[in-house]
PDBQT receptor file of N, H, CA, C and O in Angstrom, charges set to zero:
ATOM      1  N   MET A   1     -42.852  30.211  22.115  1.00  0.00    +0.000 N 
ATOM      2  CA  MET A   1     -43.418  31.553  22.108  1.00  0.00    +0.000 C 
ATOM      3  C   MET A   1     -42.557  32.439  23.009  1.00  0.00    +0.000 C 
ATOM      4  O   MET A   1     -42.132  31.982  24.070  1.00  0.00    +0.000 OA
ATOM      5  N   PRO A   2     -42.283  33.692  22.624  1.00  0.00    +0.000 N 
ATOM      6  CA  PRO A   2     -41.449  34.567  23.446  1.00  0.00    +0.000 C 
ATOM      7  C   PRO A   2     -42.112  34.899  24.776  1.00  0.00    +0.000 C 
ATOM      8  O   PRO A   2     -43.317  34.714  24.944  1.00  0.00    +0.000 OA
ATOM      9  N   ASP A   3     -41.300  35.397  25.730  1.00  0.00    +0.000 N 
ATOM     10  H   ASP A   3     -40.320  35.547  25.593  1.00  0.00    +0.000 HD
ATOM     11  CA  ASP A   3     -41.830  35.723  27.052  1.00  0.00    +0.000 C 
ATOM     12  C   ASP A   3     -42.903  36.800  26.998  1.00  0.00    +0.000 C 
ATOM     13  O   ASP A   3     -43.865  36.746  27.765  1.00  0.00    +0.000 OA
ATOM     14  N   SER A   4     -42.760  37.775  26.110  1.00  0.00    +0.000 N 
ATOM     15  H   SER A   4     -41.978  37.819  25.487  1.00  0.00    +0.000 HD
ATOM     16  CA  SER A   4     -43.739  38.855  25.975  1.00  0.00    +0.000 C 
ATOM     17  C   SER A   4     -44.359  38.802  24.585  1.00  0.00    +0.000 C 
ATOM     18  O   SER A   4     -43.865  39.447  23.660  1.00  0.00    +0.000 OA
ATOM     19  N   PRO A   5     -45.434  38.039  24.432  1.00  0.00    +0.000 N 
ATOM     20  CA  PRO A   5     -46.049  37.930  23.106  1.00  0.00    +0.000 C 
ATOM     21  C   PRO A   5     -46.734  39.236  22.706  1.00  0.00    +0.000 C 
ATOM     22  O   PRO A   5     -47.094  40.054  23.552  1.00  0.00    +0.000 OA
ATOM     23  N   THR A   6     -46.900  39.405  21.428  1.00  0.00    +0.000 N 
ATOM     24  H   THR A   6     -46.607  38.741  20.740  1.00  0.00    +0.000 HD
ATOM     25  CA  THR A   6     -47.624  40.570  20.926  1.00  0.00    +0.000 C 
ATOM     26  C   THR A   6     -49.081  40.455  21.361  1.00  0.00    +0.000 C 
ATOM     27  O   THR A   6     -49.542  39.359  21.682  1.00  0.00    +0.000 OA
ATOM     28  N   PRO A   7     -49.815  41.574  21.376  1.00  0.00    +0.000 N 
ATOM     29  CA  PRO A   7     -51.233  41.497  21.738  1.00  0.00    +0.000 C 
ATOM     30  C   PRO A   7     -52.017  40.531  20.845  1.00  0.00    +0.000 C 
ATOM     31  O   PRO A   7     -52.909  39.830  21.321  1.00  0.00    +0.000 OA
ATOM     32  N   ALA A   8     -51.685  40.495  19.555  1.00  0.00    +0.000 N 
ATOM     33  H   ALA A   8     -50.960  41.065  19.168  1.00  0.00    +0.000 HD
ATOM     34  CA  ALA A   8     -52.388  39.581  18.649  1.00  0.00    +0.000 C 
ATOM     35  C   ALA A   8     -52.071  38.130  18.978  1.00  0.00    +0.000 C 
ATOM     36  O   ALA A   8     -52.959  37.278  18.940  1.00  0.00    +0.000 OA
ATOM     37  N   ALA A   9     -50.808  37.837  19.304  1.00  0.00    +0.000 N 
ATOM     38  H   ALA A   9     -50.086  38.529  19.335  1.00  0.00    +0.000 HD
ATOM     39  CA  ALA A   9     -50.428  36.473  19.659  1.00  0.00    +0.000 C 
ATOM     40  C   ALA A   9     -51.064  36.058  20.983  1.00  0.00    +0.000 C 
ATOM     41  O   ALA A   9     -51.489  34.915  21.145  1.00  0.00    +0.000 OA
ATOM     42  N   LEU A  10     -51.125  36.995  21.923  1.00  0.00    +0.000 N 
ATOM     43  H   LEU A  10     -50.779  37.924  21.791  1.00  0.00    +0.000 HD
ATOM     44  CA  LEU A  10     -51.747  36.717  23.214  1.00  0.00    +0.000 C 
ATOM     45  C   LEU A  10     -53.238  36.424  23.036  1.00  0.00    +0.000 C 
ATOM     46  O   LEU A  10     -53.770  35.499  23.648  1.00  0.00    +0.000 OA
ATOM     47  N   ALA A  11     -53.904  37.208  22.203  1.00  0.00    +0.000 N 
ATOM     48  H   ALA A  11     -53.472  37.960  21.705  1.00  0.00    +0.000 HD
ATOM     49  CA  ALA A  11     -55.327  36.990  21.939  1.00  0.00    +0.000 C 
ATOM     50  C   ALA A  11     -55.549  35.642  21.252  1.00  0.00    +0.000 C 
ATOM     51  O   ALA A  11     -56.499  34.929  21.575  1.00  0.00    +0.000 OA
ATOM     52  N   ALA A  12     -54.680  35.294  20.313  1.00  0.00    +0.000 N 
ATOM     53  H   ALA A  12     -53.908  35.874  20.051  1.00  0.00    +0.000 HD
ATOM     54  CA  ALA A  12     -54.807  34.005  19.626  1.00  0.00    +0.000 C 
ATOM     55  C   ALA A  12     -54.583  32.856  20.596  1.00  0.00    +0.000 C 
ATOM     56  O   ALA A  12     -55.281  31.844  20.528  1.00  0.00    +0.000 OA
ATOM     57  N   GLU A  13     -53.614  32.999  21.501  1.00  0.00    +0.000 N 
ATOM     58  H   GLU A  13     -53.047  33.820  21.557  1.00  0.00    +0.000 HD
ATOM     59  CA  GLU A  13     -53.357  31.967  22.508  1.00  0.00    +0.000 C 
ATOM     60  C   GLU A  13     -54.566  31.798  23.423  1.00  0.00    +0.000 C 
ATOM     61  O   GLU A  13     -54.988  30.678  23.713  1.00  0.00    +0.000 OA
ATOM     62  N   PHE A  14     -55.114  32.919  23.871  1.00  0.00    +0.000 N 
ATOM     63  H   PHE A  14     -54.771  33.829  23.636  1.00  0.00    +0.000 HD
ATOM     64  CA  PHE A  14     -56.290  32.857  24.742  1.00  0.00    +0.000 C 
ATOM     65  C   PHE A  14     -57.468  32.210  24.015  1.00  0.00    +0.000 C 
ATOM     66  O   PHE A  14     -58.157  31.363  24.584  1.00  0.00    +0.000 OA
ATOM     67  N   ASP A  15     -57.701  32.601  22.770  1.00  0.00    +0.000 N 
ATOM     68  H   ASP A  15     -57.141  33.289  22.308  1.00  0.00    +0.000 HD
ATOM     69  CA  ASP A  15     -58.809  32.029  21.994  1.00  0.00    +0.000 C 
ATOM     70  C   ASP A  15     -58.659  30.516  21.851  1.00  0.00    +0.000 C 
ATOM     71  O   ASP A  15     -59.638  29.777  21.961  1.00  0.00    +0.000 OA
ATOM     72  N   MET A  16     -57.437  30.063  21.608  1.00  0.00    +0.000 N 
ATOM     73  H   MET A  16     -56.642  30.664  21.519  1.00  0.00    +0.000 HD
ATOM     74  CA  MET A  16     -57.179  28.636  21.467  1.00  0.00    +0.000 C 
ATOM     75  C   MET A  16     -57.444  27.913  22.786  1.00  0.00    +0.000 C 
ATOM     76  O   MET A  16     -58.073  26.855  22.799  1.00  0.00    +0.000 OA
ATOM     77  N   LEU A  17     -56.967  28.478  23.894  1.00  0.00    +0.000 N 
ATOM     78  H   LEU A  17     -56.455  29.338  23.884  1.00  0.00    +0.000 HD
ATOM     79  CA  LEU A  17     -57.175  27.840  25.194  1.00  0.00    +0.000 C 
ATOM     80  C   LEU A  17     -58.652  27.837  25.593  1.00  0.00    +0.000 C 
ATOM     81  O   LEU A  17     -59.146  26.858  26.153  1.00  0.00    +0.000 OA
ATOM     82  N   ALA A  18     -59.347  28.926  25.305  1.00  0.00    +0.000 N 
ATOM     83  H   ALA A  18     -58.946  29.721  24.850  1.00  0.00    +0.000 HD
ATOM     84  CA  ALA A  18     -60.774  28.991  25.617  1.00  0.00    +0.000 C 
ATOM     85  C   ALA A  18     -61.550  27.971  24.785  1.00  0.00    +0.000 C 
ATOM     86  O   ALA A  18     -62.442  27.293  25.295  1.00  0.00    +0.000 OA
ATOM     87  N   ALA A  19     -61.206  27.869  23.503  1.00  0.00    +0.000 N 
ATOM     88  H   ALA A  19     -60.482  28.420  23.088  1.00  0.00    +0.000 HD
ATOM     89  CA  ALA A  19     -61.883  26.894  22.639  1.00  0.00    +0.000 C 
ATOM     90  C   ALA A  19     -61.600  25.474  23.107  1.00  0.00    +0.000 C 
ATOM     91  O   ALA A  19     -62.496  24.630  23.108  1.00  0.00    +0.000 OA
ATOM     92  N   ARG A  20     -60.360  25.205  23.505  1.00  0.00    +0.000 N 
ATOM     93  H   ARG A  20     -59.632  25.891  23.504  1.00  0.00    +0.000 HD
ATOM     94  CA  ARG A  20     -59.999  23.865  23.996  1.00  0.00    +0.000 C 
ATOM     95  C   ARG A  20     -60.790  23.521  25.252  1.00  0.00    +0.000 C 
ATOM     96  O   ARG A  20     -61.175  22.370  25.457  1.00  0.00    +0.000 OA
ATOM     97  N   ALA A  21     -61.031  24.533  26.094  1.00  0.00    +0.000 N 
ATOM     98  H   ALA A  21     -60.719  25.468  25.927  1.00  0.00    +0.000 HD
ATOM     99  CA  ALA A  21     -61.787  24.309  27.330  1.00  0.00    +0.000 C 
ATOM    100  C   ALA A  21     -63.292  24.344  27.101  1.00  0.00    +0.000 C 
ATOM    101  O   ALA A  21     -64.058  24.030  28.013  1.00  0.00    +0.000 OA
ATOM    102  N   GLY A  22     -63.730  24.719  25.906  1.00  0.00    +0.000 N 
ATOM    103  H   GLY A  22     -63.108  24.974  25.165  1.00  0.00    +0.000 HD
ATOM    104  CA  GLY A  22     -65.152  24.791  25.613  1.00  0.00    +0.000 C 
ATOM    105  C   GLY A  22     -65.819  26.034  26.179  1.00  0.00    +0.000 C 
ATOM    106  O   GLY A  22     -67.026  26.046  26.419  1.00  0.00    +0.000 OA
ATOM    107  N   VAL A  23     -65.022  27.089  26.393  1.00  0.00    +0.000 N 
ATOM    108  H   VAL A  23     -64.041  27.079  26.199  1.00  0.00    +0.000 HD
ATOM    109  CA  VAL A  23     -65.533  28.329  26.981  1.00  0.00    +0.000 C 
ATOM    110  C   VAL A  23     -65.854  29.316  25.868  1.00  0.00    +0.000 C 
ATOM    111  O   VAL A  23     -65.044  29.533  24.967  1.00  0.00    +0.000 OA
ATOM    112  N   THR A  24     -67.036  29.911  25.935  1.00  0.00    +0.000 N 
ATOM    113  H   THR A  24     -67.694  29.735  26.667  1.00  0.00    +0.000 HD
ATOM    114  CA  THR A  24     -67.417  30.965  25.001  1.00  0.00    +0.000 C 
ATOM    115  C   THR A  24     -67.416  32.286  25.757  1.00  0.00    +0.000 C 
ATOM    116  O   THR A  24     -68.160  32.458  26.722  1.00  0.00    +0.000 OA
ATOM    117  N   VAL A  25     -66.588  33.205  25.317  1.00  0.00    +0.000 N 
ATOM    118  H   VAL A  25     -65.984  33.065  24.533  1.00  0.00    +0.000 HD
ATOM    119  CA  VAL A  25     -66.473  34.509  25.973  1.00  0.00    +0.000 C 
ATOM    120  C   VAL A  25     -67.338  35.507  25.216  1.00  0.00    +0.000 C 
ATOM    121  O   VAL A  25     -67.152  35.689  24.013  1.00  0.00    +0.000 OA
ATOM    122  N   PRO A  26     -68.278  36.154  25.893  1.00  0.00    +0.000 N 
ATOM    123  CA  PRO A  26     -69.090  37.170  25.222  1.00  0.00    +0.000 C 
ATOM    124  C   PRO A  26     -68.195  38.309  24.711  1.00  0.00    +0.000 C 
ATOM    125  O   PRO A  26     -67.255  38.710  25.398  1.00  0.00    +0.000 OA
ATOM    126  N   PRO A  27     -68.476  38.822  23.534  1.00  0.00    +0.000 N 
ATOM    127  CA  PRO A  27     -67.630  39.867  22.938  1.00  0.00    +0.000 C 
ATOM    128  C   PRO A  27     -67.446  41.093  23.827  1.00  0.00    +0.000 C 
ATOM    129  O   PRO A  27     -66.382  41.712  23.808  1.00  0.00    +0.000 OA
ATOM    130  N   GLU A  28     -68.459  41.448  24.599  1.00  0.00    +0.000 N 
ATOM    131  H   GLU A  28     -69.323  40.945  24.614  1.00  0.00    +0.000 HD
ATOM    132  CA  GLU A  28     -68.343  42.649  25.435  1.00  0.00    +0.000 C 
ATOM    133  C   GLU A  28     -67.376  42.453  26.610  1.00  0.00    +0.000 C 
ATOM    134  O   GLU A  28     -66.950  43.432  27.224  1.00  0.00    +0.000 OA
ATOM    135  N   TYR A  29     -67.026  41.210  26.928  1.00  0.00    +0.000 N 
ATOM    136  H   TYR A  29     -67.372  40.415  26.429  1.00  0.00    +0.000 HD
ATOM    137  CA  TYR A  29     -66.084  40.929  28.024  1.00  0.00    +0.000 C 
ATOM    138  C   TYR A  29     -64.679  40.582  27.535  1.00  0.00    +0.000 C 
ATOM    139  O   TYR A  29     -63.747  40.515  28.336  1.00  0.00    +0.000 OA
ATOM    140  N   ARG A  30     -64.523  40.367  26.264  1.00  0.00    +0.000 N 
ATOM    141  H   ARG A  30     -65.280  40.421  25.613  1.00  0.00    +0.000 HD
ATOM    142  CA  ARG A  30     -63.267  39.839  25.725  1.00  0.00    +0.000 C 
ATOM    143  C   ARG A  30     -62.079  40.736  26.032  1.00  0.00    +0.000 C 
ATOM    144  O   ARG A  30     -61.045  40.242  26.481  1.00  0.00    +0.000 OA
ATOM    145  N   ASP A  31     -62.194  42.037  25.804  1.00  0.00    +0.000 N 
ATOM    146  H   ASP A  31     -63.034  42.439  25.439  1.00  0.00    +0.000 HD
ATOM    147  CA  ASP A  31     -61.059  42.939  26.039  1.00  0.00    +0.000 C 
ATOM    148  C   ASP A  31     -60.622  42.922  27.499  1.00  0.00    +0.000 C 
ATOM    149  O   ASP A  31     -59.425  42.899  27.787  1.00  0.00    +0.000 OA
ATOM    150  N   SER A  32     -61.575  42.933  28.415  1.00  0.00    +0.000 N 
ATOM    151  H   SER A  32     -62.547  42.952  28.181  1.00  0.00    +0.000 HD
ATOM    152  CA  SER A  32     -61.244  42.894  29.848  1.00  0.00    +0.000 C 
ATOM    153  C   SER A  32     -60.599  41.566  30.226  1.00  0.00    +0.000 C 
ATOM    154  O   SER A  32     -59.653  41.534  31.013  1.00  0.00    +0.000 OA
ATOM    155  N   ILE A  33     -61.098  40.494  29.677  1.00  0.00    +0.000 N 
ATOM    156  H   ILE A  33     -61.867  40.520  29.038  1.00  0.00    +0.000 HD
ATOM    157  CA  ILE A  33     -60.549  39.182  29.985  1.00  0.00    +0.000 C 
ATOM    158  C   ILE A  33     -59.133  39.058  29.429  1.00  0.00    +0.000 C 
ATOM    159  O   ILE A  33     -58.271  38.455  30.068  1.00  0.00    +0.000 OA
ATOM    160  N   LEU A  34     -58.887  39.615  28.258  1.00  0.00    +0.000 N 
ATOM    161  H   LEU A  34     -59.588  40.104  27.739  1.00  0.00    +0.000 HD
ATOM    162  CA  LEU A  34     -57.540  39.573  27.692  1.00  0.00    +0.000 C 
ATOM    163  C   LEU A  34     -56.543  40.338  28.557  1.00  0.00    +0.000 C 
ATOM    164  O   LEU A  34     -55.390  39.925  28.681  1.00  0.00    +0.000 OA
ATOM    165  N   VAL A  35     -56.972  41.446  29.156  1.00  0.00    +0.000 N 
ATOM    166  H   VAL A  35     -57.909  41.782  29.055  1.00  0.00    +0.000 HD
ATOM    167  CA  VAL A  35     -56.098  42.195  30.068  1.00  0.00    +0.000 C 
ATOM    168  C   VAL A  35     -55.751  41.323  31.270  1.00  0.00    +0.000 C 
ATOM    169  O   VAL A  35     -54.591  41.247  31.675  1.00  0.00    +0.000 OA
ATOM    170  N   GLY A  36     -56.752  40.671  31.834  1.00  0.00    +0.000 N 
ATOM    171  H   GLY A  36     -57.694  40.733  31.505  1.00  0.00    +0.000 HD
ATOM    172  CA  GLY A  36     -56.519  39.782  32.963  1.00  0.00    +0.000 C 
ATOM    173  C   GLY A  36     -55.655  38.586  32.581  1.00  0.00    +0.000 C 
ATOM    174  O   GLY A  36     -54.800  38.166  33.361  1.00  0.00    +0.000 OA
ATOM    175  N   TYR A  37     -55.869  38.041  31.399  1.00  0.00    +0.000 N 
ATOM    176  H   TYR A  37     -56.564  38.382  30.766  1.00  0.00    +0.000 HD
ATOM    177  CA  TYR A  37     -55.068  36.906  30.942  1.00  0.00    +0.000 C 
ATOM    178  C   TYR A  37     -53.609  37.311  30.763  1.00  0.00    +0.000 C 
ATOM    179  O   TYR A  37     -52.704  36.557  31.119  1.00  0.00    +0.000 OA
ATOM    180  N   ALA A  38     -53.382  38.504  30.209  1.00  0.00    +0.000 N 
ATOM    181  H   ALA A  38     -54.117  39.117  29.920  1.00  0.00    +0.000 HD
ATOM    182  CA  ALA A  38     -52.008  38.990  30.031  1.00  0.00    +0.000 C 
ATOM    183  C   ALA A  38     -51.322  39.140  31.388  1.00  0.00    +0.000 C 
ATOM    184  O   ALA A  38     -50.151  38.791  31.533  1.00  0.00    +0.000 OA
ATOM    185  N   ASP A  39     -52.042  39.654  32.375  1.00  0.00    +0.000 N 
ATOM    186  H   ASP A  39     -52.994  39.937  32.257  1.00  0.00    +0.000 HD
ATOM    187  CA  ASP A  39     -51.477  39.798  33.712  1.00  0.00    +0.000 C 
ATOM    188  C   ASP A  39     -51.188  38.432  34.326  1.00  0.00    +0.000 C 
ATOM    189  O   ASP A  39     -50.123  38.224  34.907  1.00  0.00    +0.000 OA
ATOM    190  N   PHE A  40     -52.124  37.511  34.202  1.00  0.00    +0.000 N 
ATOM    191  H   PHE A  40     -52.989  37.681  33.730  1.00  0.00    +0.000 HD
ATOM    192  CA  PHE A  40     -51.925  36.154  34.714  1.00  0.00    +0.000 C 
ATOM    193  C   PHE A  40     -50.705  35.507  34.071  1.00  0.00    +0.000 C 
ATOM    194  O   PHE A  40     -49.883  34.896  34.754  1.00  0.00    +0.000 OA
ATOM    195  N   ARG A  41     -50.594  35.644  32.757  1.00  0.00    +0.000 N 
ATOM    196  H   ARG A  41     -51.262  36.140  32.202  1.00  0.00    +0.000 HD
ATOM    197  CA  ARG A  41     -49.485  35.024  32.033  1.00  0.00    +0.000 C 
ATOM    198  C   ARG A  41     -48.147  35.628  32.455  1.00  0.00    +0.000 C 
ATOM    199  O   ARG A  41     -47.136  34.928  32.504  1.00  0.00    +0.000 OA
ATOM    200  N   ALA A  42     -48.141  36.928  32.758  1.00  0.00    +0.000 N 
ATOM    201  H   ALA A  42     -48.962  37.497  32.717  1.00  0.00    +0.000 HD
ATOM    202  CA  ALA A  42     -46.912  37.586  33.206  1.00  0.00    +0.000 C 
ATOM    203  C   ALA A  42     -46.490  37.090  34.591  1.00  0.00    +0.000 C 
ATOM    204  O   ALA A  42     -45.306  37.125  34.926  1.00  0.00    +0.000 OA
ATOM    205  N   GLN A  43     -47.446  36.631  35.390  1.00  0.00    +0.000 N 
ATOM    206  H   GLN A  43     -48.408  36.603  35.118  1.00  0.00    +0.000 HD
ATOM    207  CA  GLN A  43     -47.139  36.166  36.742  1.00  0.00    +0.000 C 
ATOM    208  C   GLN A  43     -46.738  34.690  36.803  1.00  0.00    +0.000 C 
ATOM    209  O   GLN A  43     -46.250  34.234  37.837  1.00  0.00    +0.000 OA
ATOM    210  N   LEU A  44     -46.931  33.948  35.736  1.00  0.00    +0.000 N 
ATOM    211  H   LEU A  44     -47.328  34.318  34.896  1.00  0.00    +0.000 HD
ATOM    212  CA  LEU A  44     -46.601  32.526  35.751  1.00  0.00    +0.000 C 
ATOM    213  C   LEU A  44     -45.151  32.231  36.129  1.00  0.00    +0.000 C 
ATOM    214  O   LEU A  44     -44.915  31.292  36.889  1.00  0.00    +0.000 OA
ATOM    215  N   PRO A  45     -44.170  32.988  35.637  1.00  0.00    +0.000 N 
ATOM    216  CA  PRO A  45     -42.791  32.700  36.066  1.00  0.00    +0.000 C 
ATOM    217  C   PRO A  45     -42.606  32.840  37.580  1.00  0.00    +0.000 C 
ATOM    218  O   PRO A  45     -41.799  32.119  38.167  1.00  0.00    +0.000 OA
ATOM    219  N   LEU A  46     -43.333  33.746  38.213  1.00  0.00    +0.000 N 
ATOM    220  H   LEU A  46     -43.989  34.331  37.736  1.00  0.00    +0.000 HD
ATOM    221  CA  LEU A  46     -43.240  33.883  39.664  1.00  0.00    +0.000 C 
ATOM    222  C   LEU A  46     -43.823  32.669  40.371  1.00  0.00    +0.000 C 
ATOM    223  O   LEU A  46     -43.292  32.217  41.385  1.00  0.00    +0.000 OA
ATOM    224  N   LEU A  47     -44.912  32.147  39.832  1.00  0.00    +0.000 N 
ATOM    225  H   LEU A  47     -45.343  32.514  39.008  1.00  0.00    +0.000 HD
ATOM    226  CA  LEU A  47     -45.551  30.987  40.444  1.00  0.00    +0.000 C 
ATOM    227  C   LEU A  47     -44.731  29.715  40.284  1.00  0.00    +0.000 C 
ATOM    228  O   LEU A  47     -44.714  28.863  41.172  1.00  0.00    +0.000 OA
ATOM    229  N   HIS A  48     -44.052  29.592  39.149  1.00  0.00    +0.000 N 
ATOM    230  H   HIS A  48     -44.066  30.284  38.428  1.00  0.00    +0.000 HD
ATOM    231  CA  HIS A  48     -43.311  28.369  38.849  1.00  0.00    +0.000 C 
ATOM    232  C   HIS A  48     -41.820  28.512  39.105  1.00  0.00    +0.000 C 
ATOM    233  O   HIS A  48     -41.051  27.587  38.844  1.00  0.00    +0.000 OA
ATOM    234  N   GLY A  49     -41.412  29.665  39.613  1.00  0.00    +0.000 N 
ATOM    235  H   GLY A  49     -42.037  30.416  39.825  1.00  0.00    +0.000 HD
ATOM    236  CA  GLY A  49     -40.000  29.884  39.874  1.00  0.00    +0.000 C 
ATOM    237  C   GLY A  49     -39.516  29.140  41.105  1.00  0.00    +0.000 C 
ATOM    238  O   GLY A  49     -40.318  28.637  41.892  1.00  0.00    +0.000 OA
ATOM    239  N   PRO A  50     -38.211  29.072  41.266  1.00  0.00    +0.000 N 
ATOM    240  CA  PRO A  50     -37.672  28.377  42.433  1.00  0.00    +0.000 C 
ATOM    241  C   PRO A  50     -37.964  29.152  43.717  1.00  0.00    +0.000 C 
ATOM    242  O   PRO A  50     -37.843  30.376  43.761  1.00  0.00    +0.000 OA
ATOM    243  N   ARG A  51     -38.345  28.425  44.746  1.00  0.00    +0.000 N 
ATOM    244  H   ARG A  51     -38.443  27.431  44.710  1.00  0.00    +0.000 HD
ATOM    245  CA  ARG A  51     -38.609  29.028  46.054  1.00  0.00    +0.000 C 
ATOM    246  C   ARG A  51     -38.010  28.135  47.129  1.00  0.00    +0.000 C 
ATOM    247  O   ARG A  51     -37.881  26.923  46.960  1.00  0.00    +0.000 OA
ATOM    248  N   THR A  52     -37.653  28.757  48.220  1.00  0.00    +0.000 N 
ATOM    249  H   THR A  52     -37.758  29.742  48.358  1.00  0.00    +0.000 HD
ATOM    250  CA  THR A  52     -37.159  27.999  49.362  1.00  0.00    +0.000 C 
ATOM    251  C   THR A  52     -38.198  28.090  50.476  1.00  0.00    +0.000 C 
ATOM    252  O   THR A  52     -39.234  28.738  50.324  1.00  0.00    +0.000 OA
ATOM    253  N   HIS A  53     -37.906  27.435  51.592  1.00  0.00    +0.000 N 
ATOM    254  H   HIS A  53     -37.065  26.909  51.716  1.00  0.00    +0.000 HD
ATOM    255  CA  HIS A  53     -38.807  27.504  52.737  1.00  0.00    +0.000 C 
ATOM    256  C   HIS A  53     -38.909  28.925  53.283  1.00  0.00    +0.000 C 
ATOM    257  O   HIS A  53     -39.852  29.237  54.009  1.00  0.00    +0.000 OA
ATOM    258  N   LEU A  54     -37.955  29.787  52.946  1.00  0.00    +0.000 N 
ATOM    259  H   LEU A  54     -37.188  29.533  52.357  1.00  0.00    +0.000 HD
ATOM    260  CA  LEU A  54     -37.974  31.168  53.420  1.00  0.00    +0.000 C 
ATOM    261  C   LEU A  54     -38.961  32.038  52.640  1.00  0.00    +0.000 C 
ATOM    262  O   LEU A  54     -39.234  33.171  53.036  1.00  0.00    +0.000 OA
ATOM    263  N   SER A  55     -39.492  31.520  51.549  1.00  0.00    +0.000 N 
ATOM    264  H   SER A  55     -39.270  30.600  51.227  1.00  0.00    +0.000 HD
ATOM    265  CA  SER A  55     -40.424  32.291  50.733  1.00  0.00    +0.000 C 
ATOM    266  C   SER A  55     -41.811  32.383  51.352  1.00  0.00    +0.000 C 
ATOM    267  O   SER A  55     -42.599  33.250  50.975  1.00  0.00    +0.000 OA
ATOM    268  N   GLU A  56     -42.113  31.515  52.281  1.00  0.00    +0.000 N 
ATOM    269  H   GLU A  56     -41.472  30.811  52.587  1.00  0.00    +0.000 HD
ATOM    270  CA  GLU A  56     -43.423  31.481  52.910  1.00  0.00    +0.000 C 
ATOM    271  C   GLU A  56     -43.289  31.740  54.414  1.00  0.00    +0.000 C 
ATOM    272  O   GLU A  56     -42.335  31.279  55.041  1.00  0.00    +0.000 OA
ATOM    273  N   PRO A  57     -44.231  32.468  54.985  1.00  0.00    +0.000 N 
ATOM    274  CA  PRO A  57     -44.183  32.648  56.433  1.00  0.00    +0.000 C 
ATOM    275  C   PRO A  57     -44.495  31.329  57.151  1.00  0.00    +0.000 C 
ATOM    276  O   PRO A  57     -45.228  30.488  56.631  1.00  0.00    +0.000 OA
ATOM    277  N   SER A  58     -43.941  31.166  58.326  1.00  0.00    +0.000 N 
ATOM    278  H   SER A  58     -43.345  31.849  58.749  1.00  0.00    +0.000 HD
ATOM    279  CA  SER A  58     -44.170  29.925  59.063  1.00  0.00    +0.000 C 
ATOM    280  C   SER A  58     -45.589  29.864  59.627  1.00  0.00    +0.000 C 
ATOM    281  O   SER A  58     -46.125  28.779  59.850  1.00  0.00    +0.000 OA
ATOM    282  N   ASN A  59     -46.192  31.024  59.855  1.00  0.00    +0.000 N 
ATOM    283  H   ASN A  59     -45.756  31.906  59.674  1.00  0.00    +0.000 HD
ATOM    284  CA  ASN A  59     -47.521  31.059  60.431  1.00  0.00    +0.000 C 
ATOM    285  C   ASN A  59     -48.243  32.303  59.911  1.00  0.00    +0.000 C 
ATOM    286  O   ASN A  59     -47.736  33.418  60.040  1.00  0.00    +0.000 OA
ATOM    287  N   ILE A  60     -49.401  32.114  59.335  1.00  0.00    +0.000 N 
ATOM    288  H   ILE A  60     -49.812  31.209  59.230  1.00  0.00    +0.000 HD
ATOM    289  CA  ILE A  60     -50.124  33.267  58.782  1.00  0.00    +0.000 C 
ATOM    290  C   ILE A  60     -51.305  33.663  59.637  1.00  0.00    +0.000 C 
ATOM    291  O   ILE A  60     -52.022  34.606  59.302  1.00  0.00    +0.000 OA
ATOM    292  N   PHE A  61     -51.526  32.950  60.751  1.00  0.00    +0.000 N 
ATOM    293  H   PHE A  61     -50.944  32.184  61.023  1.00  0.00    +0.000 HD
ATOM    294  CA  PHE A  61     -52.675  33.233  61.596  1.00  0.00    +0.000 C 
ATOM    295  C   PHE A  61     -52.236  33.922  62.879  1.00  0.00    +0.000 C 
ATOM    296  O   PHE A  61     -51.126  33.709  63.367  1.00  0.00    +0.000 OA
ATOM    297  N   SER A  62     -53.103  34.731  63.405  1.00  0.00    +0.000 N 
ATOM    298  H   SER A  62     -54.004  34.904  63.008  1.00  0.00    +0.000 HD
ATOM    299  CA  SER A  62     -52.859  35.345  64.701  1.00  0.00    +0.000 C 
ATOM    300  C   SER A  62     -53.396  34.378  65.758  1.00  0.00    +0.000 C 
ATOM    301  O   SER A  62     -54.581  34.041  65.764  1.00  0.00    +0.000 OA
ATOM    302  N   LEU A  63     -52.519  33.944  66.638  1.00  0.00    +0.000 N 
ATOM    303  H   LEU A  63     -51.557  34.218  66.633  1.00  0.00    +0.000 HD
ATOM    304  CA  LEU A  63     -52.906  32.953  67.636  1.00  0.00    +0.000 C 
ATOM    305  C   LEU A  63     -53.140  33.557  69.018  1.00  0.00    +0.000 C 
ATOM    306  O   LEU A  63     -53.078  32.848  70.022  1.00  0.00    +0.000 OA
ATOM    307  N   VAL A  64     -53.406  34.849  69.074  1.00  0.00    +0.000 N 
ATOM    308  H   VAL A  64     -53.456  35.425  68.258  1.00  0.00    +0.000 HD
ATOM    309  CA  VAL A  64     -53.669  35.497  70.346  1.00  0.00    +0.000 C 
ATOM    310  C   VAL A  64     -55.072  35.104  70.819  1.00  0.00    +0.000 C 
ATOM    311  O   VAL A  64     -56.026  35.237  70.053  1.00  0.00    +0.000 OA
ATOM    312  N   PRO A  65     -55.228  34.613  72.085  1.00  0.00    +0.000 N 
ATOM    313  CA  PRO A  65     -56.545  34.191  72.557  1.00  0.00    +0.000 C 
ATOM    314  C   PRO A  65     -57.485  35.358  72.755  1.00  0.00    +0.000 C 
ATOM    315  O   PRO A  65     -58.634  35.165  73.151  1.00  0.00    +0.000 OA
TER     316      PRO A  65
C-alpha cells in the first residue's frame, strides 16, 4: 500500500482492522475516528524510524528538592 493511501483505501484498511479486532464503531463516530486513524498512520514512520540515544532526554523529571 502506498505511503499516502486514498481516503477510501484508508477507510477500508481501518474497517478491516476494526473487524479483525472485533470492534464495532458507531456510525456517528466513524468520520472522527478515521481522521484520528489517518493521523496515527502518518506518525508510524516517526515511531518506527531510526533513533539514537540523542533522541531522548537523559532525564525528564525535575529533581529539585
